[in-house]
GUMARKE-61911 format. One record per residue (C-alpha): residue number from 1; x, y, z. Coordinates in pm, 1 decimal, decimal comma. Each point is the difference from the previous one (the first is absolute). Layout:
# GUMARKE-61911
 seq        X        Y        Z
 NUM        X        Y        Z
...
This chain:
# GUMARKE-61911
 seq        X        Y        Z
   1   9015,5  12857,5  10150,5
   2    336,1     83,8   -152,1
   3    145,1     72,0    337,4
   4   -203,2   -276,6    216,4
   5    129,5   -275,3   -253,6
   6    349,8     18,1    191,5
   7   -135,3   -153,5    290,6
   8   -153,1   -268,8   -190,6
   9    307,5    -83,8   -184,4
  10    213,6      4,2    314,6
  11   -230,5   -258,7    151,3
  12     -2,1   -196,2   -323,9
  13    360,8    -37,0    -37,3
  14     79,4    -38,5    391,8
  15   -243,9   -305,2    -25,3
  16    212,7   -161,6   -279,0
  17    337,3    -26,7    114,5
  18     71,6   -245,5   -310,8
  19    -22,7    316,6   -217,7
  20    330,7     93,2   -113,3
  21    -85,5    258,2   -216,3
  22   -287,6    228,2    -40,0
  23   -124,2    249,2   -222,9
  24   -321,1    239,8     19,8
  25   -128,8    174,5   -280,8
  26   -301,6    188,5   -134,6
  27   -267,7   -222,2   -125,5
  28   -101,7    157,8   -311,0
  29    316,2    198,1   -106,2
  30    265,2   -252,2     27,3
  31     48,9   -338,7   -191,1
  32    294,2   -243,1     14,9
  33    269,1     41,4   -285,0
  34    233,2   -292,5    139,3
  35     59,1   -181,8    306,7
  36    227,9    200,2    227,5
  37    110,7   -304,4    250,8
  38    316,7   -100,6   -196,0
  39    103,8    359,0     13,2
  40    -88,4     17,9    388,4
  41    186,1   -311,7     97,2
  42    299,9    132,2   -166,4
  43    -34,0    344,8    170,2
  44    -72,7   -121,6    340,2
  45    301,5   -258,7      4,9
  46    255,8    297,1   -135,3
  47   -122,3    282,2    238,6
  48     14,6     48,0    366,4
  49   -284,1    231,8     20,5
  50   -345,2    -80,5    -94,1
  51   -139,4    225,7   -296,7
  52   -352,2    124,6    -41,6
  53    -89,9      1,3   -351,4
  54   -265,7    284,4    -88,8
  55   -149,2    160,5   -266,2
  56     92,0    320,9   -134,2
  57   -147,8    284,4   -224,4
  58    144,7    205,3   -257,5
  59    -97,2    341,5    161,7
  60    211,7    188,6    302,5
  61   -102,8    -45,8    322,3
  62     85,0    358,0     86,7
  63   -288,4    246,0    -53,4
  64   -217,0   -264,4   -147,1
  65   -351,1    133,9     67,4
  66   -166,6   -335,6    102,5
  67    284,2    -99,0    234,8
  68     -5,7    342,7    156,9
  69   -385,4    -24,4     79,7
  70    111,0   -343,3    179,8
  71    258,4    149,7    200,9
  72   -236,9    276,6     71,5
  73   -199,7   -270,5    160,2
  74    276,8   -144,3    189,3
  75    104,8    320,5    153,1
  76    289,5     29,0    261,6
  77    340,5   -173,7    -85,3
  78   -104,3   -150,1   -321,2
  79   -160,3    333,4   -127,2
  80    329,0    174,7    109,0
  81    226,8   -265,2   -157,9
  82   -187,8     36,4   -321,9
  83     57,5    346,8      5,4
  84    356,3      2,3     85,5
  85    158,6   -233,0   -225,7
  86    150,5    149,4   -321,6
  87     63,0   -294,7   -215,3
  88   -171,2     43,5   -329,5
  89    102,9   -331,3   -140,5
  90   -181,4   -229,2    264,7
  91   -280,2   -143,0   -168,7
  92   -348,2    -95,2    149,9
  93      1,6   -333,8    133,5
  94   -303,7   -206,7    -46,0
  95   -181,4   -237,5    238,2
  96   -138,1   -214,5   -299,5
  97    315,9   -203,0    -17,0
  98    156,5    -83,9    324,9
  99    167,3   -301,6    111,0
 100    324,6   -201,5     76,1
 101     98,1   -274,6    246,7
 102   -197,0    -32,0    299,7
 103    209,5    167,6    244,5
 104    -11,2    331,7   -242,7
 105   -351,2    -28,2    -30,9
 106    -96,1    -33,1    344,5
 107    237,1    264,9    112,5
 108   -190,9    224,0   -269,5
 109   -346,3    -78,0    125,2
 110    115,6     74,3    360,6
 111    127,5    337,5    -99,9
 112   -327,6     68,5   -231,4
 113   -229,0   -114,4    297,0
 114    196,4    233,6    268,8
 115    -41,7    316,3   -242,4
 116   -381,9    -87,5   -117,3
 117    -52,6    -30,4    385,7
 118    159,4    322,3    112,8
 119   -206,0    175,3    208,8
 120    162,8    314,1    -89,7
 121    -99,8    -17,8   -377,9
 122   -167,2    349,6    -71,3
 123   -287,5   -184,8   -166,8
 124    -65,7   -213,1    317,3
 125    -11,6    322,6    219,6
 126   -199,2    213,5   -273,4
 127   -233,4   -316,7     20,3
 128    -39,5    -33,2    364,3
 129    -84,7    355,7     -3,4
 130   -289,0    -69,6   -267,6
 131   -122,2   -277,8    194,7
 132    -51,0    206,3    318,1
 133   -201,1    244,4   -229,5
 134   -203,1   -266,8   -153,1
 135    141,0     39,4   -358,5
 136    142,3   -257,7   -224,2
 137    419,0     21,6      3,1
 138    216,3    -70,6   -326,0
 139     98,1   -364,4    -94,8
 140    363,4    -56,5    109,6
 141    208,9   -119,6   -333,2
 142    367,1     42,1    144,8
 143    159,5   -333,3   -159,5
 144    149,4    160,4   -293,8
 145    171,3    287,5    183,3
 146     61,5   -265,6    306,0
 147    217,0   -171,3   -232,5
 148    180,6    278,1   -172,2
 149    110,0    146,2    387,6
 150     91,5   -376,2     90,8
 151    211,3    -66,9   -291,1
 152    160,6    329,8    -41,7
 153    101,2     22,7    360,5
 154    134,0   -350,3    -18,5
 155   -208,9   -125,4    248,6
 156    -95,0   -331,6   -183,8
 157    347,6    -98,2   -102,4
 158    112,7    -15,9   -367,9
 159   -254,9     92,8   -273,7
 160      9,7   -112,6   -331,0
 161   -233,1    121,3   -316,9
 162    -34,4     22,5   -361,7
 163    123,1   -273,1   -215,5
 164      3,6   -324,1     16,3
 165   -279,0     87,2    292,5
 166   -225,2    174,4   -221,2
 167    -80,1    155,2   -312,3
 168    -37,8    387,5    -55,8
 169   -292,6    122,1    205,5
 170   -291,7     81,2   -194,2
 171    146,9    -39,0   -324,0
 172   -206,5   -321,8    -94,6
 173    290,2   -237,9    -80,4
 174   -207,6   -320,2     20,1
 175    194,8   -192,9   -223,9
 176    327,2      6,0    211,5
 177    145,5   -350,1    122,1
 178    340,8    135,8    108,5
 179   -179,0    170,5    355,3
 180   -137,0   -187,4    254,6
 181   -329,3    243,5     14,9
 182   -188,2    203,7   -241,8
 183   -154,8    303,5    167,0
 184   -265,4    165,9   -217,8
């Protein structure tokens, strides 16, 4: 479900051209701290490049065991990238908060759908083999590594995270009113 949602989100936003700004957030992990629209209007009028606003975790992407397992599922160029980058300062970007102007969001959806549909994903190939052998394959959950791959390879344009976009991840800062979103 986490991966399939991008196909629905893309259709929903595409069918509503009047939506200037769009955010998708985790239904049960994120609450609104303050309305981001005033800041988004200011940012969009002063920037040449569309900005994608995303959640970020406190943990480093490099060597993170859960993310490593997801990149293993992806295999190929994605796994190679994950193993080769050496910046220990890169934090895990989180799909629980993603948004911006419709151009940035639709570009992001397009790239996410391309990765999720990539026929060369290792998990897709292993699932085809499992199906041929009449076994159940693995669930495909690659949206988090896909976001990180896209963002850190600058394939979706400018990325903004942390304050004022969101609170500190998993710090239960539910009383914050100075950020757009509170994430867990």
